[in-house]
LOSEKOL-373965 format. One record per atom (N, C-alpha, C, CB): residue number from 1; x, y, z. Coordinates in Angstrom, 3 decimals, always signed. Glycine has a CB too. Layout:
N
+-----+----------+----------+----------+
| num |       xx |       yy |       zz |
+-----+----------+----------+----------+
| NUM |        X |        Y |        Z |
...
+-----+----------+----------+----------+
% end
This chain:
129
+-----+----------+----------+----------+
| num |       xx |       yy |       zz |
+-----+----------+----------+----------+
|   1 |  -10.252 |   +6.173 |  -26.217 |
|   1 |   -8.882 |   +6.397 |  -25.824 |
|   1 |   -8.078 |   +5.115 |  -26.061 |
|   1 |   -8.802 |   +6.843 |  -24.344 |
|   2 |   -6.881 |   +5.265 |  -26.581 |
|   2 |   -5.958 |   +4.148 |  -26.787 |
|   2 |   -5.528 |   +3.608 |  -25.426 |
|   2 |   -4.715 |   +4.590 |  -27.630 |
|   3 |   -5.637 |   +2.282 |  -25.193 |
|   3 |   -5.308 |   +1.718 |  -23.879 |
|   3 |   -3.884 |   +2.024 |  -23.419 |
|   3 |   -5.506 |   +0.231 |  -23.907 |
|   4 |   -2.962 |   +2.225 |  -24.352 |
|   4 |   -1.584 |   +2.526 |  -23.974 |
|   4 |   -1.293 |   +4.009 |  -23.843 |
|   4 |   -0.655 |   +1.936 |  -24.969 |
|   5 |   -2.299 |   +4.843 |  -24.154 |
|   5 |   -2.097 |   +6.289 |  -24.090 |
|   5 |   -1.786 |   +6.719 |  -22.662 |
|   5 |   -3.338 |   +7.035 |  -24.613 |
|   6 |   -0.829 |   +7.620 |  -22.525 |
|   6 |   -0.456 |   +8.124 |  -21.209 |
|   6 |   -1.329 |   +9.315 |  -20.850 |
|   6 |   +1.036 |   +8.513 |  -21.169 |
|   7 |   -1.803 |   +9.314 |  -19.611 |
|   7 |   -2.751 |  +10.324 |  -19.137 |
|   7 |   -2.184 |  +11.002 |  -17.896 |
|   7 |   -4.139 |   +9.689 |  -18.832 |
|   8 |   -2.190 |  +12.323 |  -17.905 |
|   8 |   -1.771 |  +13.070 |  -16.719 |
|   8 |   -3.003 |  +13.292 |  -15.840 |
|   8 |   -1.097 |  +14.439 |  -17.112 |
|   9 |   -2.860 |  +13.024 |  -14.551 |
|   9 |   -3.923 |  +13.281 |  -13.580 |
|   9 |   -3.372 |  +14.280 |  -12.580 |
|   9 |   -4.410 |  +11.955 |  -12.867 |
|  10 |   -4.115 |  +15.353 |  -12.367 |
|  10 |   -3.693 |  +16.398 |  -11.436 |
|  10 |   -3.933 |  +15.921 |  -10.005 |
|  10 |   -4.454 |  +17.730 |  -11.709 |
|  11 |   -2.857 |  +15.620 |   -9.294 |
|  11 |   -2.951 |  +15.137 |   -7.915 |
|  11 |   -2.488 |  +16.209 |   -6.942 |
|  11 |   -2.120 |  +13.857 |   -7.731 |
|  12 |   -3.104 |  +16.222 |   -5.767 |
|  12 |   -2.618 |  +17.092 |   -4.700 |
|  12 |   -1.365 |  +16.460 |   -4.095 |
|  12 |   -3.719 |  +17.320 |   -3.608 |
|  13 |   -0.631 |  +17.233 |   -3.318 |
|  13 |   +0.560 |  +16.694 |   -2.651 |
|  13 |   +0.194 |  +15.544 |   -1.719 |
|  13 |   +1.280 |  +17.799 |   -1.864 |
|  14 |   -0.926 |  +15.667 |   -1.017 |
|  14 |   -1.351 |  +14.611 |   -0.088 |
|  14 |   -1.732 |  +13.347 |   -0.860 |
|  14 |   -2.544 |  +15.092 |   +0.778 |
|  15 |   -2.445 |  +13.489 |   -1.962 |
|  15 |   -2.808 |  +12.325 |   -2.780 |
|  15 |   -1.553 |  +11.626 |   -3.304 |
|  15 |   -3.715 |  +12.751 |   -3.960 |
|  16 |   -0.599 |  +12.428 |   -3.766 |
|  16 |   +0.652 |  +11.865 |   -4.281 |
|  16 |   +1.399 |  +11.134 |   -3.167 |
|  16 |   +1.542 |  +12.976 |   -4.888 |
|  17 |   +1.477 |  +11.738 |   -1.978 |
|  17 |   +2.141 |  +11.100 |   -0.833 |
|  17 |   +1.487 |   +9.772 |   -0.487 |
|  17 |   +2.115 |  +12.026 |   +0.387 |
|  18 |   +0.164 |   +9.732 |   -0.533 |
|  18 |   -0.559 |   +8.506 |   -0.200 |
|  18 |   -0.258 |   +7.401 |   -1.217 |
|  18 |   -2.073 |   +8.776 |   -0.142 |
|  19 |   -0.300 |   +7.725 |   -2.506 |
|  19 |   +0.032 |   +6.732 |   -3.531 |
|  19 |   +1.472 |   +6.245 |   -3.375 |
|  19 |   -0.176 |   +7.322 |   -4.937 |
|  20 |   +2.383 |   +7.177 |   -3.159 |
|  20 |   +3.791 |   +6.794 |   -3.006 |
|  20 |   +3.991 |   +5.895 |   -1.797 |
|  20 |   +4.672 |   +8.037 |   -2.880 |
|  21 |   +3.345 |   +6.225 |   -0.696 |
|  21 |   +3.458 |   +5.393 |   +0.504 |
|  21 |   +2.866 |   +4.015 |   +0.252 |
|  21 |   +2.756 |   +6.063 |   +1.699 |
|  22 |   +1.719 |   +3.971 |   -0.410 |
|  22 |   +1.087 |   +2.689 |   -0.694 |
|  22 |   +1.959 |   +1.786 |   -1.543 |
|  22 |   -0.228 |   +2.907 |   -1.381 |
|  23 |   +2.641 |   +2.356 |   -2.516 |
|  23 |   +3.515 |   +1.560 |   -3.375 |
|  23 |   +4.821 |   +1.196 |   -2.676 |
|  23 |   +3.812 |   +2.313 |   -4.662 |
|  24 |   +5.309 |   +2.083 |   -1.819 |
|  24 |   +6.575 |   +1.851 |   -1.109 |
|  24 |   +6.453 |   +0.762 |   -0.063 |
|  24 |   +7.050 |   +3.130 |   -0.452 |
|  25 |   +5.307 |   +0.683 |   +0.611 |
|  25 |   +5.140 |   -0.277 |   +1.705 |
|  25 |   +5.296 |   -1.725 |   +1.256 |
|  25 |   +3.787 |   -0.094 |   +2.341 |
|  26 |   +5.129 |   -1.999 |   -0.041 |
|  26 |   +5.301 |   -3.378 |   -0.498 |
|  26 |   +6.759 |   -3.808 |   -0.443 |
|  26 |   +4.769 |   -3.535 |   -1.916 |
|  27 |   +7.666 |   -2.875 |   -0.263 |
|  27 |   +9.063 |   -3.219 |   -0.029 |
|  27 |   +9.380 |   -3.292 |   +1.450 |
|  27 |   +9.972 |   -2.213 |   -0.700 |
|  28 |   +8.367 |   -3.092 |   +2.301 |
|  28 |   +8.558 |   -3.085 |   +3.747 |
|  28 |   +7.554 |   -3.980 |   +4.438 |
|  28 |   +8.452 |   -1.673 |   +4.289 |
|  29 |   +6.689 |   -3.385 |   +5.282 |
|  29 |   +5.790 |   -4.198 |   +6.099 |
|  29 |   +4.669 |   -4.904 |   +5.335 |
|  29 |   +5.187 |   -3.345 |   +7.137 |
|  30 |   +4.336 |   -4.458 |   +4.142 |
|  30 |   +3.267 |   -5.109 |   +3.377 |
|  30 |   +3.811 |   -6.383 |   +2.739 |
|  30 |   +2.690 |   -4.149 |   +2.288 |
|  31 |   +3.249 |   -7.517 |   +3.123 |
|  31 |   +3.792 |   -8.811 |   +2.700 |
|  31 |   +2.989 |   -9.472 |   +1.589 |
|  31 |   +3.860 |   -9.738 |   +3.875 |
|  32 |   +2.079 |   -8.750 |   +0.961 |
|  32 |   +1.168 |   -9.372 |   +0.012 |
|  32 |   +1.643 |   -9.487 |   -1.415 |
|  32 |   -0.060 |   -8.642 |   +0.010 |
|  33 |   +2.884 |   -9.107 |   -1.713 |
|  33 |   +3.350 |   -9.098 |   -3.102 |
|  33 |   +3.105 |  -10.411 |   -3.846 |
|  33 |   +4.815 |   -8.783 |   -3.133 |
|  34 |   +3.412 |  -11.577 |   -3.263 |
|  34 |   +3.180 |  -12.813 |   -4.024 |
|  34 |   +1.708 |  -13.019 |   -4.408 |
|  34 |   +3.660 |  -14.004 |   -3.216 |
|  35 |   +0.799 |  -12.640 |   -3.543 |
|  35 |   -0.625 |  -12.796 |   -3.837 |
|  35 |   -1.132 |  -11.712 |   -4.780 |
|  35 |   -1.431 |  -12.775 |   -2.548 |
|  36 |   -0.543 |  -10.518 |   -4.703 |
|  36 |   -1.034 |   -9.391 |   -5.488 |
|  36 |   -0.415 |   -9.301 |   -6.878 |
|  36 |   -0.775 |   -8.119 |   -4.751 |
|  37 |   +0.730 |   -9.932 |   -7.085 |
|  37 |   +1.389 |   -9.855 |   -8.396 |
|  37 |   +0.432 |  -10.219 |   -9.537 |
|  37 |   +2.610 |  -10.784 |   -8.426 |
|  38 |   -0.290 |  -11.347 |   -9.454 |
|  38 |   -1.205 |  -11.676 |  -10.560 |
|  38 |   -2.341 |  -10.663 |  -10.731 |
|  38 |   -1.795 |  -13.052 |  -10.337 |
|  39 |   -2.773 |  -10.052 |   -9.639 |
|  39 |   -3.857 |   -9.065 |   -9.709 |
|  39 |   -3.503 |   -7.912 |  -10.633 |
|  39 |   -4.181 |   -8.530 |   -8.316 |
|  40 |   -2.231 |   -7.505 |  -10.614 |
|  40 |   -1.809 |   -6.352 |  -11.408 |
|  40 |   -1.041 |   -6.753 |  -12.662 |
|  40 |   -0.955 |   -5.433 |  -10.567 |
|  41 |   -1.047 |   -8.062 |  -12.977 |
|  41 |   -0.437 |   -8.531 |  -14.213 |
|  41 |   +1.055 |   -8.769 |  -14.147 |
|  41 |   -0.707 |   -7.569 |  -15.273 |
|  42 |   +1.623 |   -8.813 |  -12.955 |
|  42 |   +3.053 |   -9.111 |  -12.819 |
|  42 |   +3.227 |  -10.625 |  -12.808 |
|  42 |   +3.653 |   -8.467 |  -11.517 |
|  43 |   +4.172 |  -11.129 |  -13.582 |
|  43 |   +4.340 |  -12.575 |  -13.730 |
|  43 |   +5.143 |  -13.205 |  -12.597 |
|  43 |   +5.010 |  -12.875 |  -15.043 |
|  44 |   +5.731 |  -12.380 |  -11.747 |
|  44 |   +6.511 |  -12.892 |  -10.622 |
|  44 |   +6.565 |  -11.822 |   -9.538 |
|  44 |   +7.950 |  -13.306 |  -11.070 |
|  45 |   +7.039 |  -12.211 |   -8.375 |
|  45 |   +7.216 |  -11.235 |   -7.298 |
|  45 |   +8.267 |  -10.205 |   -7.692 |
|  45 |   +7.618 |  -11.938 |   -5.981 |
|  46 |   +9.339 |  -10.640 |   -8.337 |
|  46 |  +10.356 |   -9.687 |   -8.799 |
|  46 |   +9.757 |   -8.688 |   -9.782 |
|  46 |  +11.535 |  -10.431 |   -9.456 |
|  47 |   +8.937 |   -9.171 |  -10.703 |
|  47 |   +8.277 |   -8.273 |  -11.658 |
|  47 |   +7.338 |   -7.312 |  -10.935 |
|  47 |   +7.497 |   -9.083 |  -12.714 |
|  48 |   +6.696 |   -7.779 |   -9.867 |
|  48 |   +5.822 |   -6.924 |   -9.058 |
|  48 |   +6.628 |   -5.775 |   -8.453 |
|  48 |   +5.131 |   -7.747 |   -7.938 |
|  49 |   +7.785 |   -6.089 |   -7.876 |
|  49 |   +8.616 |   -5.041 |   -7.271 |
|  49 |   +9.139 |   -4.067 |   -8.323 |
|  49 |   +9.791 |   -5.667 |   -6.512 |
|  50 |   +9.473 |   -4.560 |   -9.500 |
|  50 |   +9.897 |   -3.672 |  -10.587 |
|  50 |   +8.753 |   -2.758 |  -11.009 |
|  50 |  +10.396 |   -4.492 |  -11.794 |
|  51 |   +7.553 |   -3.312 |  -11.069 |
|  51 |   +6.374 |   -2.521 |  -11.423 |
|  51 |   +6.121 |   -1.428 |  -10.391 |
|  51 |   +5.141 |   -3.423 |  -11.547 |
|  52 |   +6.129 |   -1.783 |   -9.105 |
|  52 |   +5.849 |   -0.763 |   -8.085 |
|  52 |   +6.925 |   +0.316 |   -8.084 |
|  52 |   +5.750 |   -1.407 |   -6.690 |
|  53 |   +8.166 |   -0.052 |   -8.357 |
|  53 |   +9.238 |   +0.953 |   -8.447 |
|  53 |   +8.999 |   +1.888 |   -9.627 |
|  53 |  +10.617 |   +0.270 |   -8.583 |
|  54 |   +8.627 |   +1.337 |  -10.776 |
|  54 |   +8.354 |   +2.167 |  -11.956 |
|  54 |   +7.196 |   +3.120 |  -11.692 |
|  54 |   +8.040 |   +1.284 |  -13.177 |
|  55 |   +6.146 |   +2.624 |  -11.037 |
|  55 |   +5.001 |   +3.479 |  -10.712 |
|  55 |   +5.400 |   +4.573 |   -9.731 |
|  55 |   +3.854 |   +2.642 |  -10.130 |
|  56 |   +6.193 |   +4.223 |   -8.721 |
|  56 |   +6.645 |   +5.228 |   -7.739 |
|  56 |   +7.417 |   +6.349 |   -8.417 |
|  56 |   +7.523 |   +4.574 |   -6.658 |
|  57 |   +8.345 |   +5.987 |   -9.274 |
|  57 |   +9.155 |   +6.997 |   -9.962 |
|  57 |   +8.265 |   +7.909 |  -10.800 |
|  57 |  +10.225 |   +6.326 |  -10.854 |
|  58 |   +7.344 |   +7.325 |  -11.545 |
|  58 |   +6.464 |   +8.128 |  -12.398 |
|  58 |   +5.586 |   +9.061 |  -11.575 |
|  58 |   +5.590 |   +7.221 |  -13.261 |
|  59 |   +5.004 |   +8.552 |  -10.502 |
|  59 |   +4.116 |   +9.379 |   -9.677 |
|  59 |   +4.907 |  +10.474 |   -8.971 |
|  59 |   +3.370 |   +8.511 |   -8.642 |
|  60 |   +6.072 |  +10.136 |   -8.465 |
|  60 |   +6.921 |  +11.143 |   -7.806 |
|  60 |   +7.272 |  +12.270 |   -8.772 |
|  60 |   +8.211 |  +10.492 |   -7.262 |
|  61 |   +7.537 |  +11.915 |  -10.030 |
|  61 |   +7.923 |  +12.903 |  -11.036 |
|  61 |   +6.736 |  +13.528 |  -11.762 |
|  61 |   +8.836 |  +12.266 |  -12.040 |
|  62 |   +5.534 |  +13.231 |  -11.294 |
|  62 |   +4.303 |  +13.771 |  -11.864 |
|  62 |   +4.176 |  +13.456 |  -13.351 |
|  62 |   +4.245 |  +15.273 |  -11.649 |
|  63 |   +4.630 |  +12.271 |  -13.715 |
|  63 |   +4.583 |  +11.837 |  -15.110 |
|  63 |   +3.212 |  +11.239 |  -15.424 |
|  63 |   +5.704 |  +10.808 |  -15.401 |
|  64 |   +2.806 |  +11.299 |  -16.683 |
|  64 |   +1.553 |  +10.646 |  -17.067 |
|  64 |   +1.719 |   +9.130 |  -17.039 |
|  64 |   +1.102 |  +11.111 |  -18.471 |
|  65 |   +0.616 |   +8.433 |  -16.817 |
|  65 |   +0.600 |   +6.974 |  -16.790 |
|  65 |   -0.532 |   +6.465 |  -17.677 |
|  65 |   +0.440 |   +6.446 |  -15.337 |
|  66 |   -0.451 |   +5.214 |  -18.051 |
|  66 |   -1.549 |   +4.583 |  -18.794 |
|  66 |   -2.721 |   +4.349 |  -17.840 |
|  66 |   -1.086 |   +3.235 |  -19.451 |
|  67 |   -3.892 |   +4.109 |  -18.406 |
|  67 |   -5.053 |   +3.779 |  -17.574 |
|  67 |   -4.754 |   +2.569 |  -16.698 |
|  67 |   -6.292 |   +3.509 |  -18.451 |
|  68 |   -4.098 |   +1.565 |  -17.271 |
|  68 |   -3.749 |   +0.372 |  -16.500 |
|  68 |   -2.850 |   +0.728 |  -15.316 |
|  68 |   -3.055 |   -0.662 |  -17.400 |
|  69 |   -1.858 |   +1.557 |  -15.540 |
|  69 |   -0.944 |   +1.905 |  -14.449 |
|  69 |   -1.618 |   +2.748 |  -13.371 |
|  69 |   +0.257 |   +2.650 |  -14.997 |
|  70 |   -2.535 |   +3.644 |  -13.755 |
|  70 |   -3.276 |   +4.386 |  -12.728 |
|  70 |   -4.115 |   +3.421 |  -11.896 |
|  70 |   -4.180 |   +5.473 |  -13.373 |
|  71 |   -4.751 |   +2.448 |  -12.554 |
|  71 |   -5.557 |   +1.457 |  -11.827 |
|  71 |   -4.675 |   +0.627 |  -10.903 |
|  71 |   -6.308 |   +0.535 |  -12.812 |
|  72 |   -3.518 |   +0.218 |  -11.383 |
|  72 |   -2.588 |   -0.547 |  -10.548 |
|  72 |   -2.180 |   +0.255 |   -9.310 |
|  72 |   -1.339 |   -0.942 |  -11.360 |
|  73 |   -1.783 |   +1.498 |   -9.510 |
|  73 |   -1.328 |   +2.322 |   -8.388 |
|  73 |   -2.432 |   +2.486 |   -7.351 |
|  73 |   -0.864 |   +3.698 |   -8.884 |
|  74 |   -3.653 |   +2.715 |   -7.812 |
|  74 |   -4.757 |   +2.918 |   -6.873 |
|  74 |   -5.109 |   +1.639 |   -6.127 |
|  74 |   -5.982 |   +3.438 |   -7.607 |
|  75 |   -5.291 |   +0.533 |   -6.836 |
|  75 |   -5.715 |   -0.693 |   -6.152 |
|  75 |   -4.646 |   -1.165 |   -5.170 |
|  75 |   -6.022 |   -1.804 |   -7.175 |
|  76 |   -3.388 |   -1.008 |   -5.516 |
|  76 |   -2.333 |   -1.407 |   -4.577 |
|  76 |   -2.307 |   -0.500 |   -3.354 |
|  76 |   -0.966 |   -1.388 |   -5.270 |
|  77 |   -2.564 |   +0.787 |   -3.543 |
|  77 |   -2.632 |   +1.707 |   -2.403 |
|  77 |   -3.838 |   +1.390 |   -1.535 |
|  77 |   -2.695 |   +3.167 |   -2.885 |
|  78 |   -4.993 |   +1.126 |   -2.157 |
|  78 |   -6.189 |   +0.760 |   -1.387 |
|  78 |   -5.923 |   -0.466 |   -0.520 |
|  78 |   -7.378 |   +0.492 |   -2.330 |
|  79 |   -5.347 |   -1.490 |   -1.116 |
|  79 |   -5.078 |   -2.725 |   -0.376 |
|  79 |   -4.040 |   -2.480 |   +0.708 |
|  79 |   -4.600 |   -3.836 |   -1.327 |
|  80 |   -2.989 |   -1.782 |   +0.366 |
|  80 |   -1.916 |   -1.549 |   +1.332 |
|  80 |   -2.410 |   -0.744 |   +2.526 |
|  80 |   -0.749 |   -0.826 |   +0.665 |
|  81 |   -3.222 |   +0.262 |   +2.273 |
|  81 |   -3.695 |   +1.141 |   +3.351 |
|  81 |   -4.716 |   +0.440 |   +4.239 |
|  81 |   -4.305 |   +2.415 |   +2.768 |
|  82 |   -5.559 |   -0.419 |   +3.659 |
|  82 |   -6.680 |   -0.982 |   +4.414 |
|  82 |   -6.455 |   -2.391 |   +4.947 |
|  82 |   -7.884 |   -0.988 |   +3.560 |
|  83 |   -5.606 |   -3.183 |   +4.322 |
|  83 |   -5.491 |   -4.599 |   +4.682 |
|  83 |   -4.267 |   -4.881 |   +5.543 |
|  83 |   -5.436 |   -5.450 |   +3.430 |
|  84 |   -4.495 |   -5.521 |   +6.679 |
|  84 |   -3.381 |   -5.993 |   +7.505 |
|  84 |   -2.887 |   -7.352 |   +7.026 |
|  84 |   -3.802 |   -6.075 |   +8.980 |
|  85 |   -3.639 |   -8.019 |   +6.165 |
|  85 |   -3.239 |   -9.336 |   +5.666 |
|  85 |   -2.349 |   -9.193 |   +4.429 |
|  85 |   -4.483 |  -10.191 |   +5.335 |
|  86 |   -2.778 |   -8.405 |   +3.456 |
|  86 |   -2.012 |   -8.230 |   +2.224 |
|  86 |   -1.244 |   -6.918 |   +2.177 |
|  86 |   -2.930 |   -8.309 |   +1.043 |
|  87 |   -1.621 |   -5.980 |   +3.024 |
|  87 |   -1.003 |   -4.668 |   +3.004 |
|  87 |   -0.259 |   -4.363 |   +4.283 |
|  87 |   -2.035 |   -3.619 |   +2.761 |
|  88 |   -0.194 |   -3.087 |   +4.605 |
|  88 |   +0.519 |   -2.637 |   +5.798 |
|  88 |   -0.425 |   -2.070 |   +6.842 |
|  88 |   +1.554 |   -1.597 |   +5.427 |
|  89 |   -1.649 |   -1.753 |   +6.461 |
|  89 |   -2.706 |   -1.165 |   +7.291 |
|  89 |   -2.220 |   -0.489 |   +8.561 |
|  89 |   -3.677 |   -2.213 |   +7.658 |
|  90 |   -2.165 |   -1.205 |   +9.659 |
|  90 |   -1.832 |   -0.566 |  +10.939 |
|  90 |   -0.396 |   -0.056 |  +10.986 |
|  90 |   -2.056 |   -1.539 |  +12.077 |
|  91 |   +0.455 |   -0.509 |  +10.062 |
|  91 |   +1.839 |   -0.035 |  +10.007 |
|  91 |   +2.074 |   +0.876 |   +8.808 |
|  91 |   +2.800 |   -1.218 |   +9.954 |
|  92 |   +0.995 |   +1.320 |   +8.162 |
|  92 |   +1.116 |   +2.113 |   +6.941 |
|  92 |   +1.895 |   +3.385 |   +7.226 |
|  92 |   -0.274 |   +2.449 |   +6.365 |
|  93 |   +2.943 |   +3.631 |   +6.458 |
|  93 |   +3.881 |   +4.707 |   +6.763 |
|  93 |   +3.665 |   +6.011 |   +6.037 |
|  93 |   +5.218 |   +4.255 |   +6.480 |
|  94 |   +2.493 |   +6.601 |   +6.157 |
|  94 |   +2.278 |   +7.888 |   +5.494 |
|  94 |   +2.671 |   +9.065 |   +6.361 |
|  94 |   +0.838 |   +8.025 |   +5.091 |
|  95 |   +2.777 |   +8.831 |   +7.660 |
|  95 |   +2.966 |   +9.936 |   +8.604 |
|  95 |   +1.814 |  +10.927 |   +8.516 |
|  95 |   +4.299 |  +10.651 |   +8.338 |
|  96 |   +0.645 |  +10.438 |   +8.102 |
|  96 |   -0.558 |  +11.262 |   +8.116 |
|  96 |   -1.650 |  +10.464 |   +8.817 |
|  96 |   -0.994 |  +11.678 |   +6.661 |
|  97 |   -2.447 |  +11.141 |   +9.621 |
|  97 |   -3.510 |  +10.433 |  +10.340 |
|  97 |   -4.593 |   +9.943 |   +9.375 |
|  97 |   -4.131 |  +11.347 |  +11.413 |
|  98 |   -5.338 |   +8.926 |   +9.816 |
|  98 |   -6.435 |   +8.406 |   +9.000 |
|  98 |   -7.425 |   +9.502 |   +8.622 |
|  98 |   -7.157 |   +7.289 |   +9.740 |
|  99 |   -7.577 |  +10.490 |   +9.489 |
|  99 |   -8.524 |  +11.580 |   +9.210 |
|  99 |   -8.095 |  +12.404 |   +7.996 |
|  99 |   -8.657 |  +12.493 |  +10.435 |
| 100 |   -6.832 |  +12.314 |   +7.608 |
| 100 |   -6.333 |  +12.971 |   +6.398 |
| 100 |   -6.227 |  +11.954 |   +5.258 |
| 100 |   -4.955 |  +13.637 |   +6.664 |
| 101 |   -5.746 |  +10.748 |   +5.588 |
| 101 |   -5.516 |   +9.734 |   +4.556 |
| 101 |   -6.813 |   +9.249 |   +3.912 |
| 101 |   -4.774 |   +8.554 |   +5.150 |
| 102 |   -7.851 |   +9.029 |   +4.708 |
| 102 |   -9.102 |   +8.518 |   +4.140 |
| 102 |   -9.728 |   +9.498 |   +3.146 |
| 102 |  -10.095 |   +8.216 |   +5.255 |
| 103 |   -9.857 |  +10.791 |   +3.477 |
| 103 |  -10.380 |  +11.712 |   +2.457 |
| 103 |   -9.490 |  +11.773 |   +1.209 |
| 103 |  -10.527 |  +13.111 |   +3.049 |
| 104 |   -8.176 |  +11.651 |   +1.399 |
| 104 |   -7.274 |  +11.650 |   +0.241 |
| 104 |   -7.517 |  +10.413 |   -0.618 |
| 104 |   -5.797 |  +11.703 |   +0.698 |
| 105 |   -7.725 |   +9.271 |   +0.022 |
| 105 |   -8.008 |   +8.042 |   -0.722 |
| 105 |   -9.326 |   +8.168 |   -1.484 |
| 105 |   -8.056 |   +6.831 |   +0.232 |
| 106 |  -10.342 |   +8.710 |   -0.840 |
| 106 |  -11.637 |   +8.894 |   -1.522 |
| 106 |  -11.489 |   +9.853 |   -2.707 |
| 106 |  -12.707 |   +9.433 |   -0.529 |
| 107 |  -10.700 |  +10.890 |   -2.547 |
| 107 |  -10.467 |  +11.825 |   -3.640 |
| 107 |   -9.742 |  +11.133 |   -4.799 |
| 107 |   -9.654 |  +13.035 |   -3.145 |
| 108 |   -8.749 |  +10.315 |   -4.474 |
| 108 |   -8.052 |   +9.547 |   -5.510 |
| 108 |   -9.017 |   +8.627 |   -6.245 |
| 108 |   -6.908 |   +8.728 |   -4.895 |
| 109 |   -9.900 |   +7.983 |   -5.500 |
| 109 |  -10.871 |   +7.093 |   -6.139 |
| 109 |  -11.755 |   +7.863 |   -7.111 |
| 109 |  -11.735 |   +6.393 |   -5.081 |
| 110 |  -12.198 |   +9.050 |   -6.713 |
| 110 |  -13.037 |   +9.854 |   -7.616 |
| 110 |  -12.261 |  +10.260 |   -8.865 |
| 110 |  -13.563 |  +11.110 |   -6.891 |
| 111 |  -10.980 |  +10.571 |   -8.705 |
| 111 |  -10.167 |  +11.003 |   -9.843 |
| 111 |   -9.737 |   +9.847 |  -10.745 |
| 111 |   -8.945 |  +11.730 |   -9.346 |
| 112 |   -9.477 |   +8.700 |  -10.156 |
| 112 |   -8.808 |   +7.640 |  -10.906 |
| 112 |   -9.706 |   +6.504 |  -11.373 |
| 112 |   -7.736 |   +7.077 |  -10.082 |
| 113 |  -10.855 |   +6.303 |  -10.752 |
| 113 |  -11.697 |   +5.169 |  -11.146 |
| 113 |  -12.557 |   +5.566 |  -12.342 |
| 113 |  -12.591 |   +4.699 |   -9.960 |
| 114 |  -12.287 |   +4.897 |  -13.457 |
| 114 |  -13.090 |   +5.059 |  -14.672 |
| 114 |  -13.361 |   +3.669 |  -15.234 |
| 114 |  -12.363 |   +5.975 |  -15.735 |
| 115 |  -14.332 |   +3.585 |  -16.091 |
| 115 |  -14.625 |   +2.311 |  -16.738 |
| 115 |  -13.430 |   +1.773 |  -17.505 |
| 115 |  -15.804 |   +2.458 |  -17.668 |
| 116 |  -12.703 |   +2.668 |  -18.184 |
| 116 |  -11.528 |   +2.247 |  -18.950 |
| 116 |  -10.466 |   +1.651 |  -18.035 |
| 116 |  -10.944 |   +3.430 |  -19.732 |
| 117 |  -10.267 |   +2.257 |  -16.890 |
| 117 |   -9.226 |   +1.769 |  -15.971 |
| 117 |   -9.631 |   +0.444 |  -15.333 |
| 117 |   -8.942 |   +2.813 |  -14.875 |
| 118 |  -10.899 |   +0.311 |  -15.006 |
| 118 |  -11.374 |   -0.968 |  -14.460 |
| 118 |  -11.185 |   -2.068 |  -15.501 |
| 118 |  -12.871 |   -0.872 |  -14.033 |
| 119 |  -11.588 |   -1.798 |  -16.746 |
| 119 |  -11.436 |   -2.795 |  -17.813 |
| 119 |   -9.966 |   -3.141 |  -18.037 |
| 119 |  -12.059 |   -2.279 |  -19.122 |
| 120 |   -9.101 |   -2.137 |  -18.016 |
| 120 |   -7.669 |   -2.389 |  -18.220 |
| 120 |   -7.128 |   -3.335 |  -17.154 |
| 120 |   -6.878 |   -1.067 |  -18.203 |
| 121 |   -7.524 |   -3.119 |  -15.902 |
| 121 |   -7.046 |   -3.986 |  -14.823 |
| 121 |   -7.640 |   -5.388 |  -14.950 |
| 121 |   -7.398 |   -3.381 |  -13.450 |
| 122 |   -8.912 |   -5.484 |  -15.292 |
| 122 |   -9.532 |   -6.802 |  -15.467 |
| 122 |   -8.898 |   -7.546 |  -16.643 |
| 122 |  -11.054 |   -6.658 |  -15.686 |
| 123 |   -8.583 |   -6.828 |  -17.716 |
| 123 |   -7.959 |   -7.458 |  -18.884 |
| 123 |   -6.568 |   -7.976 |  -18.560 |
| 123 |   -7.886 |   -6.471 |  -20.046 |
| 124 |   -5.780 |   -7.222 |  -17.801 |
| 124 |   -4.421 |   -7.673 |  -17.478 |
| 124 |   -4.469 |   -8.864 |  -16.535 |
| 124 |   -3.598 |   -6.529 |  -16.848 |
| 125 |   -5.488 |   -8.932 |  -15.703 |
| 125 |   -5.645 |  -10.101 |  -14.825 |
| 125 |   -5.961 |  -11.339 |  -15.649 |
| 125 |   -6.758 |   -9.857 |  -13.777 |
| 126 |   -6.751 |  -11.161 |  -16.697 |
| 126 |   -7.128 |  -12.295 |  -17.542 |
| 126 |   -5.984 |  -12.719 |  -18.466 |
| 126 |   -8.364 |  -11.944 |  -18.371 |
| 127 |   -5.109 |  -11.769 |  -18.799 |
| 127 |   -4.002 |  -12.025 |  -19.733 |
| 127 |   -2.700 |  -11.469 |  -19.176 |
| 127 |   -4.296 |  -11.402 |  -21.117 |
| 128 |   -2.171 |  -12.026 |  -18.082 |
| 128 |   -0.956 |  -11.473 |  -17.477 |
| 128 |   +0.249 |  -11.605 |  -18.399 |
| 128 |   -0.667 |  -12.165 |  -16.154 |
| 129 |   +1.226 |  -10.734 |  -18.090 |
| 129 |   +2.498 |  -10.810 |  -18.812 |
| 129 |   +2.431 |   -9.989 |  -20.027 |
| 129 |   +2.856 |  -12.226 |  -19.171 |
+-----+----------+----------+----------+
% end
């Protein structure tokens, strides 16, 4: 598969809500943007916020994303949902209980984690910008 090829992933409404909440929280209670920007290949905090906005719009509109962007959306949601240091954890704004959010996160991991996506994220970390 071409690394820039856009891929549609069939998400449930709950999975989509969880990803959207995870990306949105970085504009609110999640304070980890400066530390996480390099992880996802953003060259600055401003670029990080632009990236999360672009991902939110695409996911909300059920648009296809590149392997790299699916990996970015998932890892940022994982961190935001679970970490009180880099994410929002206890203040995570999904309006869904952990008993619903955790199975949704596990389902997203099964759908989104592939060798290609892991490599894409590792490559962007090694060569940001």
